[in-house]
C-alpha positions in Angstrom: -6.4 -14.5 19.1 -6.0 -12.9 15.2 -2.6 -12.1 16.0 -1.8 -16.0 17.2 -3.9 -17.5 14.5 -1.2 -16.0 12.0 1.5 -17.1 14.1 0.3 -20.7 14.3 0.3 -19.8 10.4 3.5 -18.7 9.9 5.3 -21.5 11.7 2.8 -24.2 9.2 5.1 -22.1 6.4 8.3 -22.2 8.2 9.1 -18.1 7.0 7.2 -15.7 8.5 7.5 -13.4 6.1 6.5 -15.4 3.5 2.9 -15.3 5.5 2.6 -12.0 5.7 3.1 -11.8 1.9 -0.2 -13.1 1.7 -2.1 -10.7 3.4 -4.4 -8.0 1.9 -2.9 -5.9 -0.8 -2.6 -2.0 -0.7 -5.4 0.2 -1.9 -4.6 2.8 -4.3 -6.8 6.0 -4.4 -9.1 6.3 -6.6 -7.7 9.0 -9.3 -9.5 10.7 -12.5 -8.2 8.6 -15.5 -8.6 10.7 -18.8 -7.1 10.0 -22.5 -7.7 10.8 -25.9 -8.2 7.3 -27.4 -7.4 8.5 -30.7 -6.0 5.1 -32.4 -4.7 3.9 -29.3 -6.5 1.2 -26.8 -7.0 2.3 -23.3 -8.5 -0.3 -20.5 -8.9 0.4 -16.7 -11.4 -2.3 -16.5 -14.4 0.4 -15.7 -17.1 -1.1 -17.4 -18.0 -4.9 -18.5 -16.2 -7.8 -17.7 -13.9 -9.1 -19.8 -13.8 -5.7 -21.7 -15.2 -5.1 -25.1 -12.8 -6.9 -27.4 -11.0 -9.4 -25.2 -11.4 -12.7 -24.2 -11.0 -14.7 -21.0 -9.7 -18.1 -20.9 -10.6 -20.1 -18.0 -9.6 -23.5 -16.3 -10.5 -22.9 -12.7 -14.0 -20.9 -12.3 -13.8 -20.1 -8.9 -10.4 -18.3 -9.0 -10.4 -16.9 -12.4 -9.8 -13.0 -13.3 -12.8 -10.7 -12.0 -13.5 -7.3 -11.7 -12.7 -5.7 -8.3 -13.4 -2.8 -6.7 -11.3 -3.0 -3.6 -7.6 -2.4 -5.0 -6.9 -0.6 -7.9 -4.4 2.1 -9.3 -7.2 4.2 -11.2 -10.5 4.6 -11.7 -12.8 2.6 -9.6 -12.0 -1.0 -10.8 -9.4 -3.1 -11.5 -8.9 -6.7 -13.2 -8.1 -9.5 -9.9 -7.4 -12.7 -9.5 -7.1 -14.4 -6.1 -4.8 -17.5 -4.9 -6.2 -21.2 -4.4 -4.3 -24.3 -3.0 -4.4 -28.2 -4.3 -6.5 -26.7 -7.6 -3.9 -25.7 -10.4 -4.8 -22.3 -12.2 -4.1 -21.0 -15.5 -6.4 -18.0 -15.9 -5.8 -15.3 -19.1 -7.1 -12.3 -20.5 -6.1 -11.4 -24.1 -6.9 -8.8 -26.8 -5.7 -8.0 -30.3 -4.3 -5.0 -32.1 -2.7 -3.9 -35.3 0.8 -2.0 -34.0 1.6 1.1 -35.5 5.1 3.0 -35.6 5.6 4.5 -32.2 3.1 2.2 -30.0 4.0 0.9 -26.9 2.6 -1.6 -24.2 2.0 0.1 -20.6 0.0 -1.5 -17.9 -0.4 -1.5 -13.7 0.4 -4.6 -11.8 1.2 -5.7 -8.1 1.5 -8.9 -6.4 3.7 -10.7 -4.1 7.0 -11.9 -5.9 7.8 -14.4 -2.9 4.7 -16.3 -3.8 5.3 -15.9 -7.5 7.3 -18.8 -7.6 4.2 -20.9 -7.4 1.5 -18.8 -8.5 2.9 -16.4 -11.4 1.7 -13.5 -13.4 3.2 -13.3 -17.1 2.3 -11.4 -20.3 2.9 -12.9 -23.4 2.7 -11.5 -27.3 1.6 -13.9 -29.8 2.7 -16.6 -27.0 5.5 -15.2 -26.5 6.6 -14.3 -22.8 7.3 -10.6 -22.7 6.7 -9.9 -19.2 7.7 -12.2 -16.3 6.6 -10.9 -12.7 8.7 -13.4 -10.6 11.7 -12.0 -12.1 11.0 -8.4 -12.8 8.8 -8.0 -9.8 10.3 -5.3 -7.6 8.2 -5.7 -4.4 5.6 -7.2 -2.7 1.7 -5.6 -3.3 3.2 -2.5 -4.6 1.6 -1.1 -7.8 4.4 -0.6 -10.7 4.0 0.0 -13.9 5.3 -2.0 -16.9 6.2 -0.4 -20.3 6.9 -2.6 -23.4 8.3 -1.6 -26.8 6.2 -2.9 -29.9 8.5 -1.9 -31.8 9.1 -5.3 -33.6 5.6 -5.6 -34.2 5.0 -2.7 -36.2 2.6 -3.5 -39.1 1.3 -6.7 -37.6 -2.2 -7.8 -36.0 -0.7 -9.2 -32.1 -2.3 -10.7 -29.9 -1.6 -9.4 -25.8 -2.0 -12.0 -23.1 -2.3 -11.4 -19.5 -1.8 -14.9 -17.8 -1.6 -15.9 -14.3 -1.2 -19.9 -13.9 0.4 -22.0 -10.9 -0.8 -23.9 -7.7 -0.7 -21.8 -4.2 0.7 -18.2 -5.4 -1.1 -15.1 -3.9 -3.6 -12.8 -5.3 -2.7 -10.8 -8.6 -3.9 -7.6 -9.6 -3.8 -5.5 -13.3 -4.9 -1.6 -13.6 -4.5 0.9 -16.5 -3.5 -1.3 -19.7 -2.8 1.1 -22.4 -1.3 0.3 -26.1 -0.8 3.2 -29.0 1.4 6.3 -28.7 2.8 6.1 -25.1 1.1 8.8 -22.4 1.1 7.6 -18.7 -2.0 8.2 -16.8 -1.6 10.9 -14.4 -0.4 10.1 -10.9 -3.3 9.8 -8.3 -4.1 12.8 -6.3 -2.9 13.6 -2.9 -4.0 12.0 0.4 -4.1 14.6 3.3 -4.8 14.6 7.1 -3.3 18.1 7.9 -6.2 19.7 8.5 -7.0 17.7 11.4 -3.6 17.3 13.5 -3.7 18.2 16.9 -0.4 19.6 17.4 1.9 18.4 20.6 4.0 21.4 22.2 5.7 19.9 25.7 8.2 17.5 26.0 6.0 15.0 27.5 2.3 14.8 28.2 -1.2 12.8 28.1 -2.6 11.3 25.2 -6.3 10.4 25.2 -9.1 10.6 22.4 -11.8 8.4 20.5 -11.1 7.2 16.9 -14.4 6.5 16.2 -15.2 10.0 14.9 -12.1 9.5 12.5 -11.7 8.4 9.1 -9.2 5.6 7.5 -6.1 7.2 5.7 -3.5 5.4 6.7 -3.9 1.5 5.8 -0.4 -0.5 4.4 3.1 1.2 4.6 6.1 -0.5 3.7 7.0 -0.5 7.3 4.0 -2.4 8.6 3.2 -6.1 9.4 -0.6 -6.0 9.5 -3.3 -3.9 7.3 -4.6 -1.1 9.4 -8.1 -0.6 8.7 -9.1 1.0 11.8 -10.2 5.0 12.0 -7.8 7.1 12.9 -6.1 10.2 15.1 -3.5 12.5 14.3 -0.8 14.3 16.2 2.5 16.3 15.5 5.6 17.4 17.0 8.8 19.4 15.7 11.4 17.1 16.4 14.7 18.5 17.3 18.2 17.3 15.5 19.0 14.4 18.0 15.9 14.1 19.4 14.0 11.3 20.2 9.8 11.0 20.1 8.1 7.9 21.9 4.5 7.2 22.7 2.9 4.9 24.5 -1.0 4.1 24.0 -3.6 1.5 25.0 -6.7 1.5 22.8 -10.0 0.0 24.0 -9.8 -1.6 20.1 -6.8 -3.8 18.6 -4.6 -0.7 18.4 -1.8 0.0 16.1 0.4 3.6 16.3 2.5 5.1 13.3 5.1 7.8 13.2 4.9 9.6 9.4 7.3 12.2 7.9 4.6 13.9 6.1 0.7 14.7 6.5 0.2 14.4 2.7 1.7 12.3 0.2 0.6 11.3 -3.5 -1.7 8.4 -3.5 -1.2 8.1 0.6 2.5 6.5 0.3 3.1 8.4 3.4 7.3 8.4 4.5 7.1 5.9 7.4 9.1 6.4 10.1 8.2 3.9 12.6 5.2 1.3 13.2 4.0 -0.5 15.9 1.6 -3.1 16.6 2.8 -5.8 19.0 -0.3 -6.8 21.1 -4.0 -7.1 21.0 -7.4 -5.6 22.2 -6.5 -3.3 25.1 -2.9 -3.6 25.5 -0.3 -0.7 25.0 1.4 -0.4 21.9 4.4 2.0 22.0 6.2 3.4 18.9 9.6 5.3 19.2 11.6 7.4 16.3 15.1 9.7 16.7 15.8 12.4 14.1 19.2 11.5 13.0 18.9 14.8 10.6 21.2 17.8 10.9 17.7 19.8 11.8 14.7 19.9 13.2 11.6 18.0 11.5 8.0 17.4 12.3 6.6 14.2 13.1 3.2 12.8 13.1 1.7 10.4 15.4 -1.4 8.5 14.1 -3.6 6.7 16.5 -4.9 3.5 14.1 -6.0 -0.4 14.9 -7.1 -3.4 13.1 -9.8 -4.3 11.8 -12.1 -3.0 9.1 -13.6 0.3 10.2 -12.3 -0.8 13.9 -12.5 2.3 16.5 -12.4 3.1 20.2 -11.0 5.1 22.8 -7.3 5.1 23.8 -5.3 7.2 26.7 -1.6 7.2 26.4 1.2 9.0 26.9 4.2 10.8 24.8 7.7 11.8 26.0 10.6 13.4 23.9 14.4 12.8 24.8 17.6 14.5 23.9 15.6 18.2 23.3 15.3 21.5 25.1 12.8 24.3 24.7 15.0 27.3 24.3 13.9 30.6 26.6 16.0 33.4 27.4 14.5 34.1 30.5 15.3 30.5 32.1 18.0 30.3 34.6 20.5 27.3 34.1 18.9 25.4 36.4 15.4 25.5 35.0 17.6 25.1 31.5 18.7 21.8 32.4 15.6 20.5 34.0 13.8 20.7 30.8 16.7 19.0 28.9 15.4 15.4 28.1 
């Protein structure tokens, strides 16, 4: 039912890709963000909101900037604004600062490039736009760092304004604002499930388990359609060059499958090789990937599901085609039988 409703919404909007862009944003993993304040200004929205020395301009009190603990780049919070259709928004966060030689303004932001045509995020200095997300955003719901040179304002006290304005846009996020001698925040720590991987050693075999004793580490990668917030199980297989790995799994939850190229990634940005979430609860999902490289590679199968912390039992099979298991004692006929 959940996916049928999304399909109906997609038809109403004409473009299903546009619909998908309004799905929940990526959640960055928490990281430690420490900085020598010196004479610079740094704001991660960890305390009072709006922060001390900042001002908020509100035209739509129900849909204006607020402190968000769900999607953030660093620390445990970010500034977030939701979208609304039919009642325009023009919501601002501003602060003043006296610029010195060598100063730059940096911040991290994410939103939907597609929906920015309707509700856009901009940054102004003394009323002049210096950043336009609709024109310069690189991807939908991916944290991006923006750096703005302030050399033209040395010696002046400037007003910096972060503005979200429009009607029927999409959620937007702001975090890790820094102004002063520029030094970027440290990268988010790695997220990994390597210790929990169950190795697969045969060319085919059964898959069975229960994800309810697992954790949620893979939520939203570039190859997906839905945000998979379910608990997970993990498998690995060393796939030969030219080999194809396929898995077919039926989950009592609304299952999803990932094939990843790594089990550890900075900030949880795993390499997505393939993804499957085409059916509903109790129906089979499948995923397949062919190694087109010159040598063997490790692939990681993640059994996941849609919905907040959803989980369930699952059964299925996996198979590997176009690989052989080498063994000096095998006769030609036996070796041929193991070539898939």
